C-alpha positions, 0 to 999 in steps of 0.5 A: 157811778152806773159802771160800778154796779155789777149786774149778776145774771140769774142763776138757776140750778140744773134740773135733776134729769140734766144732771143725771145725763151729765153724770151718765156721759162722764161715767160712760167716758170713764168706762171706755177709758177703763176698758182701754186700760184693762185690755192694755194691762190684761193680767191674771195677777190680782195685784196688777188688777188692784193697781189698775183699778186704783189707777183708774180711780185716780184718773177719774178724779184727775179728770173731774178736777182738771176739767173743772179747773181748765173749763169749769165743767166736765164733758158731760156738763159741756154736752148738757150745758151745765156750768159750775159757778161759785155763789159769787160767780168767781173763777173756781180755783184748785183749792176751792174745787176740792172744798166740800160745801158746808151747811150754814 
């Protein structure tokens, strides 16, 4: 009967400073990727520029979703040791990674 009881670790929200550093790291990585692609697709055409920027938004979105699916955290969160978990400590699936939290 003692084996049936699941002990849950105490969960704490990451402090603002830690979260800010995590986002800053992810933004810097995204900016480096943007610089690489913008130099690779250097053009004076506004259409090409808009397509490049739209592509970067898609790449950034895919980065966040894929990293949360595969490792449960982005590189910024890995560096700052922030882990993303659901309230019931379940694995985050694709559908739940795109859900917006609702107020009760």
